[in-house]
C-alpha positions, 0 to 999 in steps of 0.5 A: 878864217871861219871856225869850222875850217878844216882842210888836207893841210889841217890834217897834216898839222894834226898828223905832226902834232899827234902822231909826230916822229912816226913813220907817215912816208917810206920810198925805198930807203927814205922815211918821214915822220909826221913831223918831217912831212909838215916841215917838207910841205912847209918848205915847199909851200914857201917856194910856190908862193915865191913864184907867185903861184895863188889859191885857185891857180892850177899846178898840173902833175904828169909823173910816177908815184915820188915823195915830192909828188905827195908833198906838192899835194900838201903844199898845194894844200896849205896855199889853195892851190889847184893839184892837177894830176894828169895819167902819164899812160895817155898819149902826147895829144891827150895830155896836150888837151888836159893841160889846156882844160886845166890852163895850169900855171906850173907843170911838174914832169919826170923823166919817164914823162918827158919824152911826151913834154920835153919840147913844151917849154920852148913852144911858147905855150901859156905855162909860167912855170916847168919843173921836173921830180928828180936830178938833172933836169931837162932843157927848159925844165928847172929842179923841184927840189930848188923849190923847197925853201927854209926860211919859214913858210909864208903866211897861209891864205884863207882857205875853207873845206869847200874850196877845191883840194884836187881835180881828178881826170875821169874818162874821156866822155867829149874826148878831153877827159872830164876833170872831178873837182874834189874839195878838201871836205870831199876827200877828208870825210871819204877818207873818214868814211873808209878809216871805219869800214876798213878798221884802219889803225895807227898800226897801218901800213898801206902799199901806195903802188897805185898811181898818185893821179887815181882816186883810190891812191891819193883817198887811201893815202889821205885816210893812213895819214888821217889815222897816223898809219904809213904808206909805203910808196913805190914809183909803179907797181911790180909784183915781186917789189910788191910781195918784198916789201909787204913783208919788209915792211909788215904792210897791211893793206894793198889797192887793187884792179886787176890784175894787181892782186893775181900777180901778188899772189903769182909772186908770192907763191914764187918767192915763198911769201905767205904774205903774212902781215896783209889784212886788207885789199881793197877795190874790185877783182874777179871771183876767182881772184879774190877766193885765192886771197881768202884761201893763202892768205888771212887777208879780207878783201872789201868792194864796193861801188865807187867812182871819182866823182864821190871821192871813192867808196859809196857802198863798200863791204867784205865780199864774204859778208854778201857775195856779189854784192857792192855792199851798203852806203857808206855812213856820210851819204845817201844813195837812191835808185831812180827811173829815167824821170827821176822817181824812186824804183822799187826793190829788186828793181834796177835803177840809175844810182844817185848820190848826195852827202859831202862825198860828192864832188864840187863839179866837173872842171870849166863844164859848168852845163855838164855839172849842172845835169849831173847835179840835177834835182839835187843829187849827183847821177852817177851814170850807173845802174844798180838794184838793191834787195830787202836788206838795203845791199847794193848790186851793181847791174851796169852802165847807162847806154849813154855812159858806158863804160869799159875799165881795163885794169882799173882805167876807165875807157868810153866806147866812144873815144875809141870809136870816134879812132877807129873811123879815121881809118881809111875805108872805115864806115862805122865801130861798135865798142864795148867792154868782154870779160878778160881774166887777166884784167878785169874787162877788155876792149872789143871793136866790131868795125864794119869796112866793105872791103873784106881783108883791108886791115887786119885786127893788129892794124886796128889796134895799132891804130888806136895805140898811136892816137890815144892811150895804149890802154885803150886799144881793143884786144879783140876785133872783128870785121863784118859789111854792115854794123846793125842800125836803128832807124835813124841811122844810129849803131844799135849797140845792143843788136851788135853785142847779141850778134858778136857775143861777149867772147874775144 
């Protein structure tokens, strides 16, 4: 092993040595210290090795948050196995497409996701090992708790910082969600950058309420472990439970995508809580919700620009420093704004945000051509447009047309994926889907549907049809009908004309 090697597992080993009996992870009434977490990770690594899982193999995880999920990330890191978490909100066909791309040796589910995969072990699928978190595994699955071995960990393989640690699925540009391969160096560097930008210490506690398939949840978990702080884990977010946990554990840090923060503030008022321990809320939200946070608590809202492909934030700031901006670049990357020919644009002019540095992902799993295009000329092309002011503050402008993205509640939805479903409806000859502002979710999905028979469908029928084929968060909340969509000379839908005519209202 190279003397420069430092992995996520090495970070856990260092934490066990430095922070010892301090709490690392809390779930309900249970608590694990940094030493206990390392012991659990080592015991699980023994079980994975005994199954024959080796460096480079993939383990897909389709489950809600659990301490065992964290153990699995750590054990995979130790053995050089690649963790491939899957969004549990996807439909069965969507999950199937992700698994097909991942090609895992093992799939781990929980009781909440069994309806999606319960029959898979009996269908002769090319997955060797089937395991389930929790007690009483379903037929065809084994109890995950049985993997922990107490006879000492196996020899650790040679794992370097440049080896893949996890694959985080991004939006389905080409129907199947692309998998951003994050290396050990990627996530460790990002954790150090977040530590400095936010000002985290061992005294901080993080509410791990975002799902662990999300880069923000995974990144913040690792950041707090890196500084010796504790993470309080919940299976899935609930506003009132979040308030009770914040007060009970003195939680200082919360991640946010609409409507998380609004729900927490509403619940705090209902429960007569001042959220006195809360110091930091990081993520994205509407200005009015951020203002509520600043008026009702002592916490500061931090926002910025980032992607799964950049292991988290590229730029970050406290909102009150420069309202409307997305911050300045973190210290571990370079950021440029370029035109379509990759030439720098003048200050104040919009350009594509391109990034270079150790936080940039290794590539898209199993997609070398897409990786090469995204990383062309030695820079990661984000597909997002921004502008710099004279003082170096980045302002987010929009997505590039070919990578137009809608983010309802922090999830990624590509219009083309929704459009491809809508046009499967009989009599529908075209569709244009785009994002509109939404007070609760930040952004909502609007669909303009071309159908020649007036009154053939209702908006609800279109939304329901989408919800039966892809994840429910991808359903349009607003649907309008037209006999003819505006089109260009080549017959393609003129998206700008559609937006101009039908606007940003429901």
